[in-house]
C-alpha positions as CSV (number, residue, x, y, z in Angstrom):
1,X,162.5,-50.3,142.0
2,X,158.8,-50.3,142.7
3,X,157.4,-47.1,144.2
4,X,157.1,-47.3,147.9
5,X,154.6,-44.5,148.5
6,X,151.5,-46.6,148.0
7,X,150.7,-50.3,148.5
8,X,150.0,-52.6,145.5
9,X,146.3,-52.7,146.2
10,X,146.0,-49.0,145.6
11,X,146.9,-49.4,141.9
12,X,143.9,-51.6,141.4
13,X,141.4,-49.1,142.5
14,X,139.0,-47.7,139.8
15,X,139.8,-44.2,138.6
16,X,137.4,-41.7,137.2
17,X,137.2,-41.9,133.4
18,X,139.1,-39.2,131.7
19,X,137.7,-36.9,129.0
20,X,138.8,-37.5,125.5
21,X,141.8,-35.3,124.6
22,X,141.0,-32.4,122.4
23,X,143.0,-31.3,119.5
24,X,144.7,-28.7,121.7
25,X,145.5,-31.3,124.3
26,X,147.0,-33.6,121.6
27,X,149.1,-30.7,120.4
28,X,150.2,-30.0,123.9
29,X,151.3,-33.7,124.3
30,X,153.4,-33.5,121.1
31,X,155.0,-30.2,122.2
32,X,155.7,-31.7,125.6
33,X,157.5,-34.6,124.1
34,X,159.4,-32.4,121.6
35,X,160.6,-30.1,124.4
36,X,161.9,-33.0,126.5
37,X,165.6,-33.4,126.3
38,X,166.6,-37.1,125.8
39,X,170.3,-37.8,125.3
40,X,171.1,-39.9,122.3
41,X,173.1,-43.0,122.9
42,X,176.9,-42.7,122.4
43,X,177.9,-43.9,119.0
44,X,180.2,-46.9,118.8
45,X,183.9,-46.2,118.5
46,X,185.1,-45.8,114.9
47,X,187.3,-48.6,113.6
48,X,190.2,-47.8,111.2
49,X,189.9,-49.9,108.1
50,X,192.9,-48.4,106.3
51,X,195.4,-50.8,107.9
52,X,193.3,-53.9,107.0
53,X,193.7,-55.7,103.7
54,X,190.6,-57.5,102.3
55,X,190.8,-61.3,102.2
56,X,192.5,-62.7,99.1
57,X,189.2,-64.1,97.8
58,X,187.8,-60.5,97.7
59,X,190.7,-58.9,95.9
60,X,190.2,-57.9,92.3
61,X,191.9,-59.7,89.5
62,X,194.0,-56.6,88.8
63,X,195.2,-56.5,92.3
64,X,196.1,-60.2,92.3
65,X,198.1,-59.8,89.1
66,X,200.0,-56.9,90.6
67,X,198.3,-54.2,88.6
68,X,197.3,-51.3,90.9
69,X,194.0,-49.8,89.7
70,X,192.6,-47.0,91.9
71,X,189.3,-48.0,93.6
72,X,186.2,-45.9,92.9
73,X,185.6,-43.4,95.6
74,X,182.5,-44.2,97.7
75,X,179.4,-42.2,97.0
76,X,178.9,-39.3,99.4
77,X,176.1,-39.8,101.9
78,X,173.2,-37.4,101.3
79,X,172.5,-34.7,103.8
80,X,169.5,-36.1,105.7
81,X,168.3,-32.6,106.5
82,X,168.0,-31.8,102.8
83,X,166.2,-35.1,102.2
84,X,163.5,-34.4,104.7
85,X,163.2,-30.8,103.6
86,X,162.5,-32.0,100.0
87,X,159.9,-34.5,101.2
88,X,158.2,-31.8,103.3
89,X,158.1,-29.4,100.3
90,X,156.6,-32.0,98.0
91,X,154.0,-32.9,100.6
92,X,152.9,-29.3,101.0
93,X,152.7,-28.7,97.3
94,X,150.7,-31.9,96.6
95,X,146.9,-31.9,96.4
96,X,145.5,-33.7,99.4
97,X,142.6,-36.1,98.9
98,X,140.9,-38.2,101.5
99,X,139.7,-40.6,98.7
100,X,136.6,-42.8,99.1
101,X,138.1,-45.8,101.0
102,X,135.7,-47.2,103.6
103,X,137.5,-47.5,106.9
104,X,135.5,-50.6,107.8
105,X,137.0,-52.3,104.8
106,X,140.5,-51.5,106.0
107,X,139.6,-52.8,109.5
108,X,138.2,-56.0,108.0
109,X,141.3,-56.6,105.9
110,X,143.6,-56.3,108.8
111,X,141.4,-58.6,110.9
112,X,142.4,-61.2,108.4
113,X,146.1,-60.5,108.9
114,X,147.5,-62.6,111.8
115,X,149.7,-60.5,114.2
116,X,151.3,-60.8,117.5
117,X,149.7,-59.3,120.7
118,X,151.3,-56.8,123.1
119,X,150.5,-55.0,126.2
120,X,151.9,-51.5,126.6
121,X,152.3,-50.3,130.2
122,X,153.5,-47.0,131.8
123,X,153.2,-45.1,135.0
124,X,153.3,-41.6,136.5
125,X,153.2,-40.6,140.1
126,X,152.7,-44.2,141.2
127,X,149.7,-44.8,138.9
128,X,150.0,-47.7,136.5
129,X,148.3,-47.7,133.1
130,X,148.3,-50.3,130.3
131,X,146.4,-51.3,127.1
132,X,146.5,-54.1,124.6
133,X,148.2,-53.3,121.3
134,X,148.7,-55.3,118.0
135,X,150.7,-52.6,116.3
136,X,154.1,-52.7,117.9
137,X,156.7,-52.6,115.1
138,X,160.5,-52.4,114.8
139,X,161.6,-49.0,113.5
140,X,165.4,-49.5,113.5
141,X,168.1,-51.5,115.3
142,X,170.7,-48.7,115.6
143,X,169.6,-47.2,117.8
144,X,167.0,-49.8,118.8
145,X,163.6,-48.2,118.3
146,X,160.0,-49.4,118.0
147,X,156.6,-47.8,117.3
148,X,153.1,-48.4,118.6
149,X,149.7,-46.7,118.3
150,X,147.8,-45.0,121.0
151,X,144.2,-44.0,120.5
152,X,143.6,-40.3,120.9
153,X,140.8,-41.2,123.4
154,X,142.9,-43.7,125.3
155,X,142.8,-43.4,129.1
156,X,146.5,-44.2,129.1
157,X,147.6,-41.4,126.8
158,X,147.9,-38.7,129.5
159,X,150.1,-40.9,131.7
160,X,152.2,-41.9,128.8
161,X,152.8,-38.3,127.7
162,X,153.8,-37.3,131.3
163,X,156.0,-40.2,132.0
164,X,157.5,-40.6,128.5
165,X,158.5,-44.1,129.7
166,X,156.9,-47.3,128.4
167,X,157.2,-51.1,128.5
168,X,156.0,-53.3,125.7
169,X,155.2,-57.0,126.6
170,X,154.9,-59.6,123.9
171,X,152.3,-62.0,125.2
172,X,152.7,-65.8,125.2
173,X,150.2,-68.1,123.5
174,X,148.5,-68.9,126.8
175,X,147.9,-65.3,127.8
176,X,144.8,-64.5,125.9
177,X,143.1,-63.7,129.2
178,X,145.6,-60.9,129.8
179,X,145.1,-59.4,126.3
180,X,141.3,-59.5,127.0
181,X,141.7,-57.9,130.4
182,X,143.9,-55.0,129.1
183,X,141.4,-54.2,126.4
184,X,138.4,-54.2,128.8
185,X,137.4,-51.8,131.6
186,X,140.3,-49.6,132.8
187,X,139.7,-50.3,136.4
188,X,140.1,-54.0,136.0
189,X,143.4,-54.0,134.1
190,X,145.6,-54.2,137.2
191,X,143.1,-56.0,139.4
192,X,144.9,-59.3,139.2
193,X,148.1,-60.3,141.0
194,X,149.9,-61.4,137.8
195,X,151.8,-58.1,137.5
196,X,154.6,-56.4,139.5
197,X,156.8,-53.3,139.4
198,X,159.9,-53.7,137.3
199,X,163.3,-52.4,138.3
200,X,162.7,-49.7,135.7
201,X,159.7,-48.4,137.7
202,X,157.2,-49.6,135.1
203,X,154.5,-52.2,135.5
204,X,155.8,-55.6,134.5
205,X,153.8,-58.6,133.2
206,X,155.0,-62.1,132.5
207,X,155.7,-62.3,128.8
208,X,157.6,-63.7,125.9
209,X,159.6,-60.5,125.5
210,X,159.7,-57.2,127.3
211,X,161.0,-53.9,125.8
212,X,161.3,-50.8,127.9
213,X,162.5,-47.3,127.0
214,X,161.7,-43.7,126.4
215,X,159.1,-42.2,124.1
216,X,161.0,-39.8,121.8
217,X,158.0,-38.6,119.7
218,X,154.3,-38.6,119.1
219,X,152.8,-38.0,115.6
220,X,149.2,-37.5,114.8
221,X,147.8,-40.3,112.6
222,X,144.0,-39.8,112.2
223,X,142.3,-41.1,115.3
224,X,145.6,-42.4,116.7
225,X,148.9,-41.1,117.8
226,X,152.0,-42.9,116.6
227,X,154.5,-43.2,119.4
228,X,158.2,-43.8,118.7
229,X,160.2,-45.3,121.5
230,X,163.9,-45.8,122.0
231,X,164.8,-48.9,123.9
232,X,167.2,-49.2,126.8
233,X,166.3,-52.7,128.0
234,X,165.2,-56.0,126.3
235,X,164.3,-59.2,128.2
236,X,163.5,-62.4,126.3
237,X,161.9,-65.7,127.4
238,X,161.3,-69.0,125.5
239,X,157.9,-69.9,124.1
240,X,155.5,-69.1,121.4
241,X,153.5,-65.9,120.9
242,X,149.8,-65.2,121.3
243,X,148.3,-64.5,117.8
244,X,145.4,-62.2,116.9
245,X,143.4,-63.2,113.8
246,X,139.8,-62.8,112.7
247,X,138.9,-61.0,115.9
248,X,140.0,-63.8,118.2
249,X,143.2,-64.7,120.1
250,X,144.9,-68.0,119.1
251,X,148.2,-69.9,119.0
252,X,150.8,-71.0,116.5
253,X,150.9,-74.3,118.3
254,X,148.7,-76.8,116.4
255,X,145.8,-77.9,118.6
256,X,145.9,-81.4,119.9
257,X,144.5,-83.9,117.5
258,X,140.8,-84.4,118.3
259,X,139.4,-87.8,118.8
260,X,137.7,-89.0,115.6
261,X,134.0,-89.6,115.8
262,X,132.7,-92.7,114.0
263,X,129.1,-92.6,112.7
264,X,126.9,-95.6,112.2
265,X,123.3,-95.5,111.0
266,X,121.1,-97.6,113.2
267,X,118.2,-99.3,111.5
268,X,116.2,-102.6,111.6
269,X,114.3,-104.6,109.0
270,X,111.0,-103.5,110.4
271,X,108.4,-100.7,110.5
272,X,108.9,-99.2,114.0
273,X,112.4,-99.4,115.3
274,X,113.4,-96.8,118.1
275,X,110.5,-94.4,117.4
276,X,107.2,-96.3,117.5
277,X,104.4,-94.7,115.7
278,X,106.6,-92.5,113.5
279,X,105.8,-94.7,110.5
280,X,102.5,-92.8,110.3
281,X,104.4,-89.5,109.4
282,X,103.8,-88.6,105.8
283,X,107.5,-88.5,105.0
284,X,108.5,-91.7,106.7
285,X,109.4,-94.6,104.4
286,X,109.9,-97.3,107.0
287,X,106.9,-99.2,105.6
288,X,109.0,-100.0,102.5
289,X,111.4,-102.1,104.6
290,X,110.3,-105.1,102.5
291,X,111.6,-103.5,99.3
292,X,115.2,-103.9,98.2
293,X,115.1,-100.4,96.8
294,X,114.8,-98.9,100.3
295,X,118.0,-100.5,101.5
296,X,119.9,-99.8,98.3
297,X,118.9,-96.1,98.4
298,X,119.7,-95.9,102.1
299,X,123.2,-97.5,101.7
300,X,124.0,-95.1,98.8
301,X,122.8,-92.1,100.9
302,X,124.9,-93.1,103.9
303,X,128.1,-93.7,101.8
304,X,127.7,-90.3,100.1
305,X,127.1,-88.7,103.5
306,X,130.3,-90.0,105.2
307,X,128.8,-92.6,107.5
308,X,131.1,-95.5,108.5
309,X,128.6,-98.3,108.7
310,X,125.0,-99.3,108.7
311,X,124.2,-101.2,111.9
312,X,121.2,-103.5,111.6
313,X,119.4,-104.6,114.8
314,X,117.3,-107.7,115.1
315,X,115.1,-109.7,117.5
316,X,113.7,-113.2,117.0
317,X,110.6,-112.8,119.2
318,X,107.7,-110.5,119.8
319,X,107.3,-107.9,122.5
320,X,104.5,-109.4,124.6
321,X,105.2,-108.4,128.2
322,X,103.1,-105.2,128.2
323,X,99.6,-106.2,129.4
324,X,100.7,-109.8,128.9
325,X,100.0,-109.6,125.2
326,X,101.6,-108.9,121.8
327,X,98.6,-106.7,120.8
328,X,100.2,-103.4,121.6
329,X,103.4,-104.2,119.7
330,X,101.4,-105.4,116.7
331,X,99.1,-102.4,116.7
332,X,102.0,-99.9,116.8
333,X,104.4,-102.0,114.6
334,X,107.0,-101.9,117.4
335,X,109.7,-104.1,115.9
336,X,107.1,-106.5,114.5
337,X,106.8,-107.5,111.7
338,X,110.5,-107.9,111.3
339,X,112.6,-109.5,108.5
340,X,116.0,-111.2,108.7
341,X,118.7,-108.5,108.5
342,X,121.1,-110.7,106.5
343,X,119.0,-110.5,103.4
344,X,119.7,-106.9,102.2
345,X,123.4,-106.8,102.9
346,X,124.8,-108.2,99.7
347,X,122.6,-105.9,97.6
348,X,123.7,-102.9,99.6
349,X,127.4,-104.0,99.2
350,X,127.0,-104.2,95.5
351,X,126.2,-100.5,95.2
352,X,128.8,-99.2,97.7
353,X,132.5,-99.3,98.0
354,X,133.3,-98.1,101.5
355,X,130.3,-98.4,103.8
356,X,130.4,-101.2,106.4
357,X,127.5,-103.4,107.4
358,X,126.9,-104.6,111.0
359,X,124.4,-107.4,111.3
360,X,122.8,-108.5,114.5
361,X,122.6,-112.3,115.0
362,X,121.7,-113.9,118.3
363,X,124.0,-116.9,119.0
364,X,121.6,-118.3,121.6
365,X,119.6,-120.1,118.9
366,X,122.3,-120.6,116.3
367,X,124.6,-123.5,115.5
368,X,128.2,-122.3,115.1
369,X,129.1,-124.5,112.1
370,X,126.3,-123.2,109.9
371,X,126.6,-119.7,111.2
372,X,130.3,-119.4,110.5
373,X,129.6,-120.3,106.9
374,X,126.9,-117.6,106.6
375,X,129.3,-114.9,108.0
376,X,132.2,-116.0,105.8
377,X,129.9,-115.8,102.8
378,X,128.9,-112.2,103.7
379,X,132.5,-111.3,104.2
380,X,133.3,-112.5,100.7
381,X,130.4,-110.8,99.1
382,X,131.1,-107.5,100.8
383,X,134.8,-107.7,100.2
384,X,135.5,-107.6,104.0
385,X,133.0,-105.0,105.0
386,X,130.8,-107.0,107.3
387,X,130.5,-107.0,111.1
388,X,128.7,-109.4,113.4
389,X,126.9,-107.8,116.3
390,X,127.1,-110.6,118.9
391,X,124.0,-110.8,121.1
392,X,122.2,-113.3,123.3
393,X,118.4,-113.3,123.0
394,X,116.4,-111.6,125.8
395,X,112.8,-112.3,124.7
396,X,111.0,-115.3,126.3
397,X,108.8,-115.5,123.2
398,X,111.9,-116.3,121.1
399,X,112.8,-119.2,123.4
400,X,109.4,-120.8,123.5
401,X,109.0,-120.6,119.7
402,X,112.4,-122.1,119.1
403,X,111.7,-125.3,121.1
404,X,112.6,-124.4,124.7
405,X,110.2,-124.5,127.6
406,X,111.5,-121.3,129.0
407,X,114.2,-118.7,128.4
408,X,117.8,-119.6,128.9
409,X,119.0,-117.9,132.1
410,X,120.9,-114.7,131.7
411,X,124.4,-115.8,132.8
412,X,124.0,-119.2,131.2
413,X,123.5,-117.5,127.8
414,X,126.9,-115.9,128.2
415,X,128.5,-119.3,129.1
416,X,127.0,-120.7,125.8
417,X,128.3,-117.6,124.0
418,X,131.9,-118.2,125.2
419,X,132.0,-121.7,123.6
420,X,130.1,-120.5,120.5
421,X,132.8,-117.9,119.9
422,X,135.6,-120.4,120.4
423,X,134.1,-122.8,117.8
424,X,133.7,-119.9,115.3
425,X,137.3,-118.7,115.9
426,X,138.6,-122.2,115.2
427,X,136.6,-122.4,112.0
428,X,137.5,-118.9,110.7
429,X,141.2,-118.8,111.8
430,X,142.4,-122.4,112.1
431,X,140.8,-124.6,109.5
432,X,142.2,-123.2,106.3
433,X,145.8,-122.2,105.9
434,X,146.5,-118.8,104.2
435,X,147.9,-120.4,101.1
436,X,145.5,-123.4,101.0
437,X,143.8,-121.9,97.8
438,X,146.2,-121.7,94.9
439,X,146.5,-118.5,92.8
440,X,144.4,-118.6,89.7
441,X,147.3,-119.2,87.2
442,X,148.9,-121.9,89.3
443,X,145.5,-123.6,90.0
444,X,144.7,-123.7,86.2
445,X,148.2,-125.0,85.4
446,X,148.0,-127.8,88.0
447,X,144.3,-128.4,87.9
448,X,144.2,-128.1,91.7
449,X,142.0,-125.4,93.4
450,X,143.2,-126.0,96.9
451,X,145.7,-128.2,98.8
452,X,143.9,-130.9,100.7
453,X,146.7,-131.0,103.3
454,X,146.2,-127.3,104.1
455,X,142.6,-127.7,105.1
456,X,142.2,-129.0,108.7
457,X,139.5,-130.4,111.0
458,X,139.0,-128.3,114.1
459,X,138.1,-131.3,116.3
460,X,136.1,-129.3,118.8
461,X,134.5,-131.1,121.7
462,X,132.8,-129.0,124.4
463,X,130.0,-128.7,126.8
464,X,127.5,-127.2,124.4
465,X,128.9,-128.0,120.9
466,X,130.5,-130.9,119.1
467,X,132.2,-129.8,115.8
468,X,134.8,-132.2,114.5
469,X,135.2,-131.1,110.9
470,X,136.6,-128.3,108.7
471,X,135.2,-125.0,107.8
472,X,133.0,-125.0,104.7
473,X,134.4,-121.7,103.3
474,X,137.8,-120.7,102.1
475,X,139.4,-117.8,104.1
476,X,137.4,-114.5,103.6
477,X,139.0,-111.0,103.5
478,X,138.8,-110.6,107.2
479,X,138.6,-114.3,108.2
480,X,136.9,-113.4,111.5
481,X,134.3,-110.7,110.7
482,X,134.6,-107.5,112.6
483,X,133.0,-108.0,115.9
484,X,130.4,-105.7,117.6
485,X,128.7,-106.6,120.9
486,X,125.7,-105.1,122.6
487,X,125.5,-105.9,126.3
488,X,126.0,-103.6,129.3
489,X,125.3,-105.9,132.2
490,X,128.2,-107.1,134.4
491,X,128.4,-110.3,132.5
492,X,127.8,-108.6,129.2
493,X,130.6,-106.1,129.8
494,X,133.1,-108.8,130.6
495,X,132.1,-110.7,127.4
496,X,132.5,-107.5,125.4
497,X,135.9,-106.6,126.9
498,X,137.1,-110.1,125.9
499,X,135.7,-110.5,122.4
500,X,134.3,-107.2,121.0
501,X,136.2,-104.8,118.7
502,X,133.4,-102.4,119.0
503,X,130.8,-102.2,121.8
504,X,127.3,-100.8,121.4
505,X,125.8,-99.3,124.6
506,X,122.9,-97.1,125.5
507,X,122.3,-94.7,128.4
508,X,120.5,-91.4,129.0
509,X,123.3,-89.4,130.5
510,X,127.1,-88.8,130.3
511,X,127.8,-90.1,133.8
512,X,125.8,-93.3,133.1
513,X,127.8,-94.0,129.9
514,X,131.1,-93.1,131.5
515,X,130.5,-95.7,134.1
516,X,130.0,-98.3,131.4
517,X,132.9,-97.3,129.2
518,X,135.3,-97.2,132.2
519,X,134.2,-100.7,133.2
520,X,134.6,-102.1,129.7
521,X,138.1,-100.6,129.2
522,X,139.3,-101.7,132.6
523,X,138.1,-105.2,131.9
524,X,139.8,-105.2,128.5
525,X,143.1,-104.2,130.2
526,X,142.7,-107.0,132.8
527,X,142.3,-109.5,130.0
528,X,145.5,-108.4,128.3
529,X,143.9,-106.3,125.6
530,X,144.7,-102.7,124.6
531,X,141.7,-100.7,125.7
532,X,142.2,-98.5,122.6
533,X,141.4,-101.6,120.4
534,X,137.9,-101.6,121.8
535,X,135.7,-98.9,120.1
536,X,132.6,-97.9,122.1
537,X,129.4,-96.6,120.4
538,X,126.4,-95.0,122.1
539,X,122.9,-94.9,120.8
540,X,121.7,-91.3,120.0
541,X,118.8,-89.9,118.0
542,X,119.3,-86.5,116.4
543,X,116.6,-84.0,115.2
544,X,118.3,-81.1,113.5
545,X,117.7,-78.3,111.0
546,X,119.1,-75.1,109.7
547,X,118.4,-73.3,113.0
548,X,117.4,-74.1,116.6
549,X,113.9,-72.9,115.8
550,X,113.6,-75.2,112.8
551,X,114.9,-78.2,114.7
552,X,112.5,-77.6,117.6
553,X,109.5,-77.1,115.2
554,X,110.4,-80.4,113.6
555,X,110.5,-82.2,117.0
556,X,107.2,-80.7,118.0
557,X,105.7,-82.0,114.8
558,X,107.1,-85.5,115.3
559,X,105.7,-85.8,118.8
560,X,102.2,-85.8,117.3
561,X,102.9,-89.1,115.6
562,X,104.7,-90.9,118.4
563,X,103.0,-94.0,119.9
564,X,103.1,-94.1,123.7
565,X,101.5,-97.6,123.6
566,X,104.3,-98.7,121.3
567,X,106.9,-97.3,123.7
568,X,105.5,-99.2,126.6
569,X,105.5,-102.4,124.5
570,X,109.2,-101.9,123.7
571,X,110.1,-101.3,127.3
572,X,108.3,-104.4,128.4
573,X,110.4,-106.5,126.0
574,X,113.7,-104.8,126.8
575,X,113.3,-104.8,130.6
576,X,110.9,-107.8,131.1
577,X,108.7,-105.5,133.2
578,X,105.0,-104.8,132.5
579,X,104.6,-101.1,133.2
580,X,100.8,-101.4,133.1
581,X,101.0,-103.0,136.6
582,X,102.7,-99.9,138.1
583,X,101.3,-96.5,138.8
584,X,102.2,-94.1,136.1
585,X,104.0,-91.7,138.5
586,X,105.7,-94.3,140.7
587,X,109.5,-94.5,140.6
588,X,110.7,-97.8,139.2
589,X,112.5,-100.3,141.4
590,X,115.2,-102.6,140.0
591,X,113.9,-106.1,139.1
592,X,116.3,-109.0,138.6
593,X,115.2,-111.1,135.6
594,X,116.5,-112.7,132.4
595,X,115.7,-109.8,130.1
596,X,118.2,-106.9,129.5
597,X,119.5,-106.3,133.0
598,X,121.3,-103.1,132.1
599,X,117.9,-101.6,131.0
600,X,116.4,-102.3,134.5
601,X,119.5,-100.7,136.1
602,X,119.4,-97.7,133.8
603,X,115.8,-96.7,134.5
604,X,115.4,-97.7,138.1
605,X,116.5,-96.0,141.3
606,X,119.8,-97.8,140.9
607,X,120.5,-95.9,137.7
608,X,123.3,-93.3,137.5
609,X,122.3,-89.7,138.1
610,X,119.5,-87.9,139.9
611,X,116.8,-88.5,137.4
612,X,113.8,-90.4,138.9
613,X,112.1,-92.5,136.2
614,X,108.4,-93.3,136.3
615,X,106.3,-95.2,133.7
616,X,105.0,-91.9,132.4
617,X,108.4,-90.4,131.9
618,X,109.8,-93.6,130.4
619,X,107.1,-93.8,127.8
620,X,107.5,-90.2,126.8
621,X,111.3,-90.7,126.6
622,X,111.2,-93.9,124.6
623,X,108.6,-92.7,122.1
624,X,111.3,-90.9,120.1
625,X,114.8,-92.2,120.6
626,X,114.3,-95.4,122.4
627,X,116.9,-96.2,125.1
628,X,119.3,-93.4,124.0
629,X,119.4,-89.7,124.4
630,X,117.5,-87.4,122.0
631,X,119.4,-84.3,120.8
632,X,117.3,-81.5,119.2
633,X,119.0,-78.4,117.8
634,X,121.1,-76.8,115.1
635,X,124.2,-78.3,113.7
636,X,126.4,-76.3,116.1
637,X,124.3,-77.4,119.2
638,X,124.3,-81.0,118.1
639,X,128.0,-81.1,117.4
640,X,128.7,-79.5,120.8
641,X,126.8,-82.2,122.5
642,X,128.3,-85.0,120.5
643,X,131.8,-83.7,121.3
644,X,130.9,-83.5,125.0
645,X,129.7,-87.1,125.0
646,X,132.8,-88.3,123.1
647,X,135.3,-86.5,125.4
648,X,133.6,-86.8,128.8
649,X,132.1,-90.3,128.4
650,X,135.2,-91.7,126.6
651,X,133.1,-92.8,123.5
652,X,134.4,-93.4,120.0
653,X,131.3,-93.0,118.0
654,X,127.5,-93.2,117.8
655,X,124.8,-95.4,116.5
656,X,122.4,-92.8,115.1
657,X,118.8,-93.9,115.2
658,X,116.1,-92.2,113.2
659,X,112.8,-90.5,114.0
660,X,111.7,-90.4,110.4
661,X,113.6,-92.4,107.7
662,X,115.4,-91.4,105.6
663,X,114.8,-87.8,106.5
664,X,116.7,-88.0,109.8
665,X,119.8,-89.3,108.1
666,X,119.5,-86.7,105.3
667,X,119.3,-83.9,107.9
668,X,122.4,-85.3,109.7
669,X,124.3,-85.5,106.5
670,X,123.3,-81.9,105.4
671,X,123.8,-80.2,108.7
672,X,125.8,-82.1,111.3
673,X,128.4,-84.0,109.3
674,X,129.8,-80.8,107.7
675,X,130.1,-79.2,111.1
676,X,131.9,-82.2,112.6
677,X,134.3,-82.2,109.6
678,X,134.9,-78.5,110.2
679,X,135.9,-79.3,113.7
680,X,138.2,-82.1,112.6
681,X,136.0,-84.9,114.1
682,X,134.9,-86.6,110.9
683,X,137.4,-87.0,108.0
684,X,136.9,-85.7,104.6
685,X,136.0,-88.3,102.0
686,X,138.8,-89.1,99.5
687,X,137.5,-89.9,96.0
688,X,138.7,-93.2,94.5
689,X,140.4,-94.1,97.8
690,X,141.6,-97.7,98.0
691,X,139.0,-100.2,99.3
692,X,139.4,-101.2,102.9
693,X,137.9,-103.9,105.0
694,X,135.7,-102.7,107.9
695,X,138.4,-103.7,110.4
696,X,140.9,-101.5,108.6
697,X,138.4,-98.6,108.4
698,X,137.6,-98.9,112.1
699,X,141.2,-99.5,113.3
700,X,143.1,-96.5,111.9
701,X,146.2,-96.3,109.7
702,X,148.1,-99.1,111.3
703,X,145.2,-101.6,111.2
704,X,145.1,-104.7,109.0
705,X,142.2,-106.8,107.8
706,X,142.8,-109.4,110.6
707,X,142.3,-109.5,114.3
708,X,145.0,-108.0,116.5
709,X,147.4,-110.2,118.5
710,X,145.7,-109.3,121.8
711,X,142.3,-110.6,120.5
712,X,141.2,-114.1,121.6
713,X,140.7,-115.2,118.0
714,X,144.3,-114.6,117.3
715,X,145.5,-117.6,119.4
716,X,143.5,-119.9,117.1
717,X,145.2,-118.6,114.0
718,X,147.1,-121.5,112.3
719,X,150.8,-120.6,112.0
720,X,152.5,-121.2,108.7
721,X,155.4,-123.7,109.0
């Protein structure tokens, strides 16, 4: 039972440190143990075997045939005293040599050997002691005996030698904190309330197994004493042990599968995308956006580096809100001039096998009949690796130059988008049956390429579109291309939750993004979709290097090339707000307009978080990184932050913008991707892996090339009779 002479709190008080035992002290301990009388356990009663006959299957052939051959007499057991005497004599006569083995090498070798973790406890005169041990070993089972090491300078040694009682606790996989505590300052080892006194009078810890017994001997072993203990009690509990390996505590239980991180490169067919002015940096190649070689080289780099897709942004207007003019945008090349993003895709697809291509096309100024053909063509040419980023145009300059007097109101644009999507779904999924086109051999034999009765008119008649006929293209590998959507307003989130398979969002903080992702997934669930079928990507710009200092130096250099004027021009187009009319240090107010409403919400007082945004701070922020966060640091630092965003904001991946192209992507591939692979976040590339469509690559092992049954396009799929 527990000692009663002192309260539990007394045992947690710090004790004065003890002096390291001298050689004489150690000798005294050994003599004290040797002089202590410990009765051996009673031997088990002998059983007479003479009256028992062996089973028939074990009888010799001579016995089974009736011939009685005498058995060989068992060998006499050696006299154990003589055995040890011989060993001792040989040891004394041998030449002792310390050799030239470096003890640090031995320590390093054993750090690589995984082993269980124990805590040894004892007590004397009501004083508990304990220490962490990784050297508890079985000596024999009859009688049950174990061994463990005690450092000659251990503060527990004196108590152990006086008590000659011990308890060994095998720690569970979740008890690394106990192992750490019992290897730290002596005064803190019993400071927690997770221990108690056992019925054997020894300190007791919760554990996977607990052995208690008597110490029967101590032997000097260099800077340690080897203790031999005979057990009189064993208690076992279910579970898995704590493991020590490589200097850290771990578990045999495999860690939970980490959420995969998808990586898209974010670019645009222009000079200045998300980092205006950086095209003036000597290493930047954005000015070659007009050359096919730029896009071919970029696609090959991204595929080698493990990126999943190249996501191409686009606008069909000029940023002319800042100071009421396009001059700032033109001077800084802020997303103008800009080419059509569809052009380079087929060339990039020809030099890659796995990389996907997301192309931004605004449906506000498109006709679904012609557009559906364009996307089916790309899906054929890329072998199913194309995605459409569905957007509605936010620039007034686009509306006026495409024949409208003013911009289409924000919510009306999404009403048009709903019908546009319906028409496209009918063309892609309903017009041509799966077997409308004959297999080559059958087609050649019959002289028929496709069955006319398996090609159908869609007969669409709606508020905005009249499309009576059939799709111009035969079914492509994905039929409906993989669907991205970029929109974070209330209306945009509802649209994304219904149609998008991946959603592209932007926000400066984890709480801001978490609010958006929660809204999208909740809306998807309300519309009968599995929220897991909606991947969500956040915009991020990364500046990294071999060290923190190298990354910071790179960022400091880049800042010299950034264009504040270009940043203000971009913000004016995104938010529809001219920051030149507001004091540079005045906090922004939310403005309702027909631009990107989520941008206004993000940077105004209504935004999530405590950050107060002024025109000055916005310009400095947007200058490198645009609307998304900027991460500067080593691979470890960057990976830590990406994991935090994935786990806390419930993201699935990132659209990675560049500061300098292609250097930013090269740095990410060299430093960050290997670190994410080491952490199990990005899969290793498999050489010669079978080709997949983008939908299969994004959807996991169970995905197919076609939309899932919970997607609105699926209901338009023509069923085979």
